Backbone as CSV, one residue per row, in Angstrom:
resi,resn,N_x,N_y,N_z,CA_x,CA_y,CA_z,C_x,C_y,C_z
1,UNK,98.889,92.236,91.120,99.022,93.464,90.331,97.640,94.011,89.988
2,UNK,97.421,95.302,90.234,96.131,95.913,89.936,95.915,95.964,88.425
3,UNK,94.672,95.848,88.023,94.324,95.920,86.612,93.572,97.218,86.362
4,UNK,93.898,97.897,85.267,93.207,99.138,84.970,91.829,98.840,84.382
5,UNK,90.939,99.802,84.534,89.589,99.668,83.984,89.661,99.514,82.473
6,UNK,90.523,100.302,81.831,90.645,100.220,80.369,91.094,98.842,79.925
7,UNK,92.028,98.250,80.662,92.526,96.921,80.314,91.427,95.870,80.457
8,UNK,90.637,95.960,81.495,89.542,95.014,81.687,88.523,95.131,80.556
9,UNK,88.211,96.356,80.154,87.263,96.566,79.053,87.805,95.975,77.758
10,UNK,89.089,96.203,77.498,89.713,95.643,76.291,89.635,94.118,76.298
11,UNK,89.931,93.498,77.442,89.879,92.040,77.533,88.456,91.526,77.357
12,UNK,87.480,92.271,77.827,86.086,91.859,77.663,85.674,91.928,76.196
13,UNK,86.093,92.969,75.495,85.822,93.047,74.057,86.442,91.854,73.336
14,UNK,87.659,91.475,73.760,88.326,90.345,73.131,87.562,89.044,73.392
15,UNK,87.129,88.825,74.637,86.378,87.614,74.966,85.066,87.553,74.196
16,UNK,84.490,88.717,73.903,83.237,88.763,73.170,83.432,88.670,71.665
17,UNK,84.699,88.562,71.223,84.985,88.466,69.798,84.761,89.760,69.052
18,UNK,84.947,90.880,69.745,84.663,92.191,69.153,85.902,93.069,69.036
19,UNK,87.083,92.476,69.219,88.316,93.270,69.243,89.384,92.603,68.387
20,UNK,90.074,93.386,67.594,91.221,92.900,66.837,92.422,93.797,67.124
21,UNK,93.630,93.220,67.066,94.841,93.941,67.447,95.123,95.139,66.550
22,UNK,94.691,95.074,65.283,95.037,96.152,64.350,94.017,97.293,64.347
23,UNK,93.019,97.198,65.209,92.010,98.264,65.263,91.723,98.618,66.719
24,UNK,91.703,99.903,66.995,91.400,100.341,68.357,89.885,100.376,68.557
25,UNK,89.476,100.290,69.814,88.054,100.339,70.139,87.596,101.789,70.108
26,UNK,86.493,102.045,69.403,85.988,103.407,69.315,85.709,103.964,70.708
27,UNK,85.966,105.270,70.867,85.817,105.897,72.169,84.429,105.755,72.767
28,UNK,83.385,105.895,71.934,82.029,105.813,72.471,81.713,104.405,72.960
29,UNK,82.333,103.382,72.322,82.118,102.008,72.769,82.797,101.752,74.120
30,UNK,83.959,102.376,74.330,84.635,102.246,75.622,83.775,102.874,76.716
31,UNK,83.196,104.038,76.415,82.332,104.711,77.394,81.098,103.878,77.689
32,UNK,80.500,103.294,76.642,79.332,102.433,76.843,79.698,101.205,77.663
33,UNK,80.877,100.650,77.397,81.330,99.481,78.155,81.527,99.821,79.621
34,UNK,82.046,101.023,79.900,82.218,101.461,81.291,80.863,101.556,81.988
35,UNK,79.870,102.108,81.285,78.522,102.185,81.859,77.979,100.784,82.153
36,UNK,78.197,99.846,81.233,77.749,98.463,81.446,78.446,97.847,82.659
37,UNK,79.749,98.108,82.777,80.529,97.563,83.891,80.009,98.097,85.223
38,UNK,79.730,99.379,85.289,79.204,99.960,86.527,77.787,99.473,86.813
39,UNK,77.018,99.218,85.750,75.682,98.643,85.950,75.782,97.255,86.583
40,UNK,76.782,96.490,86.154,77.005,95.151,86.725,77.347,95.271,88.206
41,UNK,78.234,96.210,88.546,78.611,96.413,89.944,77.412,96.865,90.776
42,UNK,76.596,97.750,90.232,75.412,98.215,90.950,74.444,97.079,91.200
43,UNK,74.232,96.256,90.175,73.317,95.121,90.329,73.855,94.132,91.357
44,UNK,75.162,93.894,91.327,75.773,92.969,92.281,75.654,93.474,93.715
45,UNK,75.697,94.784,93.881,75.650,95.352,95.223,74.326,95.085,95.922
46,UNK,73.283,94.792,95.147,71.990,94.488,95.747,71.895,93.039,96.196
47,UNK,72.890,92.223,95.842,72.914,90.812,96.210,74.150,90.564,97.070
48,UNK,73.950,90.235,98.347,75.048,90.148,99.307,76.135,89.178,98.867
49,UNK,75.772,88.085,98.182,76.761,87.076,97.811,77.750,87.573,96.769
50,UNK,77.460,88.730,96.122,78.389,89.279,95.140,79.276,90.374,95.736
51,UNK,79.073,90.687,97.007,79.959,91.637,97.697,80.907,90.806,98.542
52,UNK,82.185,90.834,98.228,83.115,89.831,98.741,83.374,89.926,100.241
53,UNK,83.588,91.133,100.747,84.096,91.249,102.108,83.218,92.129,102.995
54,UNK,83.291,91.850,104.287,82.782,92.784,105.284,83.873,93.819,105.565
55,UNK,83.466,95.050,105.817,84.399,96.118,106.167,83.982,96.740,107.493
56,UNK,84.931,97.416,108.143,84.643,98.134,109.370,84.524,99.625,109.072
57,UNK,83.529,100.264,109.660,83.337,101.702,109.526,83.063,102.262,110.919
58,UNK,83.777,103.303,111.294,83.591,103.928,112.599,83.259,105.412,112.419
59,UNK,82.273,105.878,113.165,81.927,107.294,113.124,81.471,107.739,114.511
60,UNK,81.540,109.037,114.750,81.164,109.604,116.047,79.669,109.895,116.072
61,UNK,79.014,109.452,117.137,77.596,109.725,117.312,77.403,111.062,118.030
62,UNK,76.221,111.616,117.892,75.877,112.874,118.531,74.861,112.606,119.646
63,UNK,75.113,113.085,120.857,74.148,112.871,121.944,72.744,113.342,121.547
64,UNK,71.738,112.496,121.786,70.360,112.846,121.475,69.941,112.552,120.049
65,UNK,70.867,112.139,119.179,70.548,111.858,117.769,70.578,110.355,117.541
66,UNK,69.450,109.768,117.159,69.375,108.312,117.025,69.309,107.820,115.584
67,UNK,69.205,108.714,114.597,69.169,108.321,113.193,70.351,108.945,112.449
68,UNK,71.035,108.116,111.636,72.215,108.573,110.897,72.118,108.106,109.453
69,UNK,72.438,108.994,108.525,72.425,108.651,107.109,73.852,108.348,106.653
70,UNK,73.997,107.260,105.917,75.298,106.836,105.385,75.194,106.794,103.870
71,UNK,76.015,107.563,103.191,75.964,107.597,101.733,76.873,108.668,101.187
72,UNK,76.841,108.814,99.872,77.688,109.802,99.203,76.928,111.083,98.853
73,UNK,75.666,111.164,99.241,74.903,112.374,98.954,75.407,113.533,99.811
74,UNK,75.406,114.758,99.277,75.768,115.923,100.098,74.841,116.014,101.308
75,UNK,75.422,116.241,102.467,74.617,116.384,103.670,74.423,115.105,104.459
76,UNK,74.885,113.942,103.933,74.784,112.704,104.707,75.627,112.814,105.973
77,UNK,75.177,112.184,107.045,75.914,112.227,108.306,77.269,111.546,108.195
78,UNK,77.329,110.447,107.430,78.572,109.692,107.256,78.836,109.561,105.764
79,UNK,79.979,110.069,105.306,80.335,110.028,103.887,80.988,108.688,103.572
80,UNK,80.178,107.742,103.116,80.656,106.392,102.804,79.619,105.728,101.914
81,UNK,80.047,104.706,101.180,79.078,103.960,100.382,77.995,103.379,101.280
82,UNK,76.777,103.304,100.765,75.685,102.806,101.582,75.843,101.306,101.859
83,UNK,75.127,100.829,102.867,75.272,99.456,103.343,74.468,98.486,102.476
84,UNK,75.107,97.368,102.147,74.412,96.279,101.468,73.877,95.271,102.473
85,UNK,74.678,94.946,103.490,74.251,94.005,104.538,74.949,94.369,105.835
86,UNK,74.185,94.596,106.881,74.730,94.951,108.187,74.864,93.700,109.039
87,UNK,76.068,93.487,109.600,76.319,92.280,110.392,76.409,92.573,111.888
88,UNK,77.291,93.494,112.291,77.515,93.760,113.711,77.623,95.262,113.956
89,UNK,77.231,95.674,115.164,77.356,97.075,115.588,77.838,97.096,117.034
90,UNK,78.750,97.998,117.334,79.224,98.171,118.713,79.400,99.654,118.993
91,UNK,79.181,100.042,120.249,79.423,101.408,120.693,80.635,101.418,121.610
92,UNK,81.472,102.428,121.469,82.713,102.510,122.233,82.729,103.810,123.024
93,UNK,83.017,103.689,124.326,83.116,104.876,125.189,84.077,104.577,126.322
94,UNK,85.028,105.471,126.553,86.000,105.350,127.652,86.708,104.000,127.646
95,UNK,87.057,103.529,126.462,87.799,102.284,126.340,86.974,101.024,126.503
96,UNK,85.663,101.148,126.571,84.786,99.984,126.730,83.898,99.841,125.501
97,UNK,83.748,98.593,125.036,82.915,98.301,123.873,81.592,97.695,124.349
98,UNK,80.498,98.207,123.783,79.175,97.705,124.127,78.505,97.163,122.864
99,UNK,78.089,95.909,122.856,77.436,95.363,121.665,76.052,95.964,121.467
100,UNK,75.661,96.133,120.219,74.333,96.608,119.859,73.672,95.536,118.998
101,UNK,72.484,95.147,119.373,71.786,94.099,118.637,71.232,94.648,117.332
102,UNK,71.539,93.968,116.215,70.984,94.336,114.912,69.651,93.619,114.753
103,UNK,68.587,94.385,114.610,67.255,93.805,114.492,66.683,94.095,113.107
104,UNK,65.628,93.395,112.769,64.939,93.643,111.502,63.926,94.761,111.688
105,UNK,63.445,95.318,110.577,62.419,96.349,110.715,61.139,95.774,111.310
106,UNK,60.904,94.479,111.100,59.739,93.842,111.713,59.868,93.871,113.234
107,UNK,61.076,93.548,113.728,61.306,93.624,115.174,61.083,95.046,115.685
108,UNK,61.559,96.015,114.914,61.430,97.412,115.327,59.966,97.815,115.480
109,UNK,59.135,97.426,114.509,57.745,97.833,114.534,56.883,96.980,115.464
110,UNK,57.450,95.900,116.002,56.676,95.068,116.923,57.094,95.276,118.382
111,UNK,58.055,96.179,118.612,58.549,96.441,119.964,57.946,97.739,120.504
112,UNK,57.533,97.715,121.763,57.041,98.922,122.429,58.224,99.624,123.082
113,UNK,58.418,100.889,122.746,59.500,101.637,123.373,59.107,103.104,123.454
114,UNK,59.794,103.826,124.296,59.512,105.245,124.502,60.455,106.083,123.642
115,UNK,59.890,106.896,122.759,60.702,107.682,121.838,61.565,108.702,122.557
116,UNK,61.173,109.082,123.763,61.959,110.060,124.509,63.096,109.422,125.300
117,UNK,63.168,108.063,125.290,64.193,107.371,126.077,65.589,107.777,125.613
118,UNK,66.462,108.026,126.558,67.831,108.415,126.245,68.782,107.607,127.116
119,UNK,69.808,107.052,126.512,70.773,106.222,127.221,71.684,105.559,126.212
120,UNK,72.260,104.438,126.570,73.099,103.709,125.625,72.217,102.807,124.768
121,UNK,72.138,103.063,123.440,71.287,102.254,122.579,71.712,100.784,122.590
122,UNK,70.739,99.890,122.679,71.031,98.459,122.708,70.603,97.750,121.429
123,UNK,69.834,98.438,120.559,69.355,97.829,119.322,69.373,98.860,118.200
124,UNK,69.447,98.357,116.966,69.396,99.239,115.800,68.945,98.444,114.591
125,UNK,68.549,99.151,113.551,68.244,98.505,112.275,68.527,99.501,111.163
126,UNK,68.526,99.022,109.922,68.806,99.902,108.789,67.621,99.943,107.836
127,UNK,67.505,101.063,107.152,66.509,101.250,106.105,67.223,101.859,104.913
128,UNK,67.288,101.117,103.785,67.964,101.623,102.595,66.999,102.411,101.724
129,UNK,67.516,103.453,101.107,66.777,104.197,100.103,67.767,104.619,99.031
130,UNK,67.289,105.272,97.997,68.159,105.624,96.878,69.315,106.499,97.368
131,UNK,70.531,105.993,97.182,71.720,106.789,97.482,72.188,106.796,98.915
132,UNK,71.429,106.201,99.852,71.871,106.262,101.237,71.235,105.150,102.066
133,UNK,71.863,104.897,103.229,71.341,103.981,104.232,70.993,104.775,105.478
134,UNK,69.830,104.531,106.038,69.444,105.133,107.306,69.696,104.119,108.416
135,UNK,70.609,104.451,109.321,70.910,103.612,110.476,70.164,104.192,111.670
136,UNK,69.242,103.404,112.226,68.330,103.904,113.247,68.527,103.129,114.548
137,UNK,68.777,103.852,115.619,68.962,103.241,116.935,67.677,103.386,117.754
138,UNK,67.401,102.380,118.575,66.319,102.500,119.543,66.925,103.130,120.786
139,UNK,66.431,104.294,121.131,66.918,105.146,122.222,67.940,106.145,121.685
140,UNK,67.850,107.334,122.198,68.778,108.394,121.833,70.050,108.242,122.657
141,UNK,71.220,108.297,122.022,72.466,108.154,122.789,72.634,109.279,123.803
142,UNK,73.084,108.912,124.984,73.235,109.904,126.042,74.571,110.632,125.993
143,UNK,75.565,110.021,125.309,76.877,110.644,125.162,77.367,110.446,123.731
144,UNK,78.511,111.010,123.418,79.061,110.916,122.059,79.854,109.618,121.902
145,UNK,79.136,108.506,121.735,79.802,107.223,121.509,80.486,107.214,120.148
146,UNK,81.540,106.400,120.032,82.052,106.026,118.724,81.289,104.776,118.295
147,UNK,80.665,104.841,117.134,79.903,103.707,116.619,80.747,102.958,115.594
148,UNK,80.946,101.674,115.828,81.690,100.830,114.893,80.732,99.820,114.285
149,UNK,80.654,99.777,112.969,79.782,98.817,112.295,80.600,97.915,111.382
150,UNK,80.211,96.657,111.335,80.788,95.692,110.415,79.720,95.351,109.399
151,UNK,79.998,95.645,108.128,78.957,95.516,107.116,79.571,95.272,105.747
152,UNK,78.718,94.853,104.821,79.078,94.841,103.413,78.500,96.102,102.795
153,UNK,79.336,96.808,102.037,78.926,98.063,101.433,78.860,97.904,99.914
154,UNK,77.998,98.685,99.278,77.917,98.626,97.822,79.267,99.021,97.228
155,UNK,79.533,98.541,96.040,80.814,98.808,95.386,80.787,100.162,94.685
156,UNK,81.889,100.875,94.777,81.988,102.182,94.127,82.042,102.016,92.616
157,UNK,81.511,103.009,91.900,81.618,103.009,90.445,83.085,103.135,90.033
158,UNK,83.396,102.539,88.884,84.750,102.603,88.340,84.857,103.742,87.336
159,UNK,86.072,104.212,87.122,86.338,105.274,86.166,87.457,104.851,85.237
160,UNK,87.462,105.382,84.026,88.509,105.066,83.053,89.863,105.563,83.559
161,UNK,90.917,104.885,83.118,92.300,105.259,83.427,92.624,105.183,84.917
162,UNK,91.938,104.299,85.620,92.219,104.076,87.043,92.392,102.580,87.283
163,UNK,93.058,102.254,88.391,93.212,100.854,88.772,91.953,100.357,89.483
164,UNK,91.654,99.081,89.304,90.520,98.459,89.991,91.021,97.943,91.331
165,UNK,90.582,98.578,92.400,91.064,98.214,93.735,89.933,97.863,94.690
166,UNK,88.679,97.959,94.240,87.559,97.750,95.159,87.016,96.330,95.137
167,UNK,87.686,95.435,94.413,87.284,94.026,94.413,88.537,93.158,94.523
168,UNK,88.425,91.936,95.080,89.579,91.036,95.161,89.973,90.541,93.769
169,UNK,91.227,90.069,93.601,91.719,89.659,92.278,90.851,88.615,91.575
170,UNK,90.326,87.621,92.330,89.537,86.579,91.678,88.209,87.106,91.130
171,UNK,87.799,88.283,91.583,86.565,88.892,91.101,86.734,89.414,89.674
172,UNK,87.978,89.710,89.288,88.219,90.322,87.985,87.851,89.396,86.828
173,UNK,88.102,88.090,86.992,87.729,87.145,85.944,86.228,87.142,85.727
174,UNK,85.490,87.176,86.825,84.031,87.234,86.706,83.604,88.500,85.977
175,UNK,84.162,89.655,86.385,83.783,90.912,85.752,84.104,90.907,84.257
176,UNK,85.233,90.320,83.903,85.630,90.272,82.497,84.602,89.513,81.666
177,UNK,84.162,88.356,82.166,83.187,87.553,81.422,81.790,88.160,81.485
178,UNK,81.429,88.729,82.645,80.107,89.347,82.763,79.974,90.528,81.799
179,UNK,81.030,91.338,81.694,81.006,92.462,80.764,81.042,91.958,79.325
180,UNK,81.835,90.933,79.050,81.907,90.367,77.695,80.528,89.908,77.233
181,UNK,79.755,89.304,78.138,78.404,88.855,77.772,77.524,90.041,77.391
182,UNK,77.575,91.109,78.198,76.764,92.287,77.898,77.171,92.904,76.558
183,UNK,78.480,92.946,76.285,78.961,93.511,75.023,78.527,92.659,73.835
184,UNK,78.644,91.345,73.976,78.244,90.454,72.887,76.753,90.583,72.597
185,UNK,75.939,90.602,73.645,74.493,90.715,73.446,74.116,92.071,72.838
186,UNK,74.950,93.081,73.107,74.675,94.412,72.559,75.073,94.526,71.093
187,UNK,76.221,93.961,70.713,76.765,94.184,69.379,76.683,92.968,68.451
188,UNK,76.867,91.766,68.972,76.877,90.575,68.110,76.503,89.348,68.947
189,UNK,75.209,89.139,69.194,74.760,88.088,70.117,75.282,86.692,69.789
190,UNK,75.474,86.383,68.494,75.909,85.018,68.148,77.315,84.710,68.648
191,UNK,78.062,85.754,69.040,79.413,85.527,69.556,79.403,84.911,70.956
192,UNK,78.294,85.052,71.678,78.230,84.507,73.034,77.761,83.064,72.963
193,UNK,78.669,82.153,73.222,78.397,80.729,73.044,78.098,80.044,74.380
194,UNK,77.715,78.790,74.286,77.467,77.995,75.490,78.748,77.844,76.302
195,UNK,79.878,77.766,75.627,81.157,77.653,76.322,81.420,78.907,77.157
196,UNK,81.133,80.078,76.592,81.285,81.325,77.349,80.369,81.322,78.574
197,UNK,79.117,80.908,78.374,78.152,80.916,79.464,78.581,79.969,80.584
198,UNK,79.154,78.827,80.219,79.635,77.869,81.214,80.762,78.469,82.041
199,UNK,81.675,79.181,81.373,82.771,79.821,82.092,82.259,80.895,83.047
200,UNK,81.299,81.693,82.585,80.736,82.732,83.433,80.064,82.110,84.649
201,UNK,79.321,81.033,84.439,78.648,80.359,85.558,79.673,79.824,86.550
202,UNK,80.806,79.328,86.053,81.858,78.827,86.929,82.386,79.939,87.828
203,UNK,82.612,81.121,87.260,83.127,82.239,88.050,82.083,82.730,89.050
204,UNK,80.805,82.719,88.674,79.741,83.107,89.613,79.708,82.162,90.800
205,UNK,79.807,80.856,90.519,79.804,79.864,91.600,81.023,80.045,92.500
206,UNK,82.167,80.370,91.893,83.392,80.567,92.663,83.243,81.750,93.617
207,UNK,82.590,82.811,93.151,82.376,83.978,94.004,81.578,83.602,95.244
208,UNK,80.560,82.784,95.068,79.723,82.398,96.202,80.498,81.528,97.189
209,UNK,81.387,80.686,96.671,82.193,79.829,97.549,83.190,80.662,98.346
210,UNK,83.790,81.666,97.701,84.818,82.479,98.337,84.239,83.562,99.232
211,UNK,82.928,83.739,99.202,82.313,84.848,99.900,82.446,84.734,101.403
212,UNK,82.546,85.889,102.065,82.599,85.971,103.530,81.165,86.009,104.050
213,UNK,80.613,84.829,104.339,79.216,84.736,104.751,79.055,84.944,106.249
214,UNK,77.874,85.384,106.631,77.493,85.483,108.040,76.833,84.166,108.418
215,UNK,77.504,83.360,109.239,76.963,82.051,109.633,76.533,82.031,111.090
216,UNK,76.432,83.202,111.709,76.048,83.259,113.116,74.584,82.863,113.286
217,UNK,74.275,82.322,114.445,72.936,81.831,114.746,72.056,82.972,115.222
218,UNK,70.839,83.045,114.690,69.863,84.029,115.127,68.702,83.304,115.800
219,UNK,68.251,83.816,116.935,67.144,83.192,117.659,65.839,83.445,116.917
220,UNK,65.035,82.411,116.750,63.766,82.513,116.051,62.775,83.353,116.838
221,UNK,61.897,84.069,116.098,60.842,84.835,116.748,59.893,83.934,117.524
222,UNK,59.842,82.641,117.149,58.951,81.714,117.828,59.348,81.529,119.288
223,UNK,60.599,81.856,119.621,61.081,81.692,120.988,60.925,82.959,121.813
224,UNK,60.382,83.993,121.191,60.214,85.266,121.881,58.730,85.505,122.128
225,UNK,58.390,86.047,123.294,56.992,86.289,123.637,56.320,87.250,122.682
226,UNK,55.003,87.256,122.678,54.244,88.099,121.765,54.446,89.592,122.028
227,UNK,54.301,89.994,123.276,54.453,91.414,123.597,55.861,91.679,124.088
228,UNK,56.486,92.675,123.518,57.855,93.001,123.875,57.939,94.466,124.269
229,UNK,58.771,94.717,125.255,59.041,96.076,125.683,60.530,96.325,125.577
230,UNK,60.866,97.550,125.224,62.271,97.923,125.176,62.633,98.629,126.466
231,UNK,63.611,98.072,127.186,64.109,98.701,128.401,65.486,99.264,128.124
232,UNK,65.673,100.525,128.379,66.931,101.196,128.053,68.124,100.454,128.643
233,UNK,69.161,100.260,127.806,70.414,99.595,128.172,70.277,98.074,128.332
234,UNK,69.062,97.543,128.225,68.891,96.105,128.393,68.446,95.430,127.110
235,UNK,67.848,96.164,126.186,67.378,95.564,124.955,65.935,95.129,125.082
236,UNK,65.562,94.115,124.327,64.179,93.654,124.296,63.945,92.644,125.398
237,UNK,62.942,92.887,126.215,62.581,91.985,127.298,61.120,91.566,127.141
238,UNK,60.855,90.298,127.431,59.480,89.822,127.367,58.744,90.181,128.649
């Protein structure tokens, strides 16, 4: 059963010892609690272990365009939450899927390639900035591929009077205690006890255990030659 944002805030006030049944929570405190809750989600989005699942996102590429912005800003190429961690990328054309190697920015800046090269991109990397992710391919696509990415995305902000649907059910217990701690420290710090902290730590550890981790093997740079060239459709060759 989905839990409403208001209900989670009420439960957090109760855990923090700041709520009684015969008195309603002042409106400004509910608004402040919502801001705290969204701050927690924003902070968690910067740490991959707090984003529970990988998701699939597909968008159409434009021939000759090798950089794409992903975010909620007006004018972004792809209207979606920005990427927290990129795992896999594939290009699809005429019923055939082509894998694209996800490289680091270090790999990008250490590879020799021709900026005018056009063909099927074999490598890409991401660069995050405020409000958006820049997905950059090596080589300009020669046709309008469908690009499919598997990634962890930052969590959307929550709003009052709505159901919480962007996190799995077991995440709600963590959010309840994490918000309760922020509320207690804001209004009555002595209410936050060692017992509360132990429970919060338990839920944090549980999140890491339940997380969908990337356990795939990556080849060390030590096994790759010093000088690298990018050959279109083949990737990095020594």
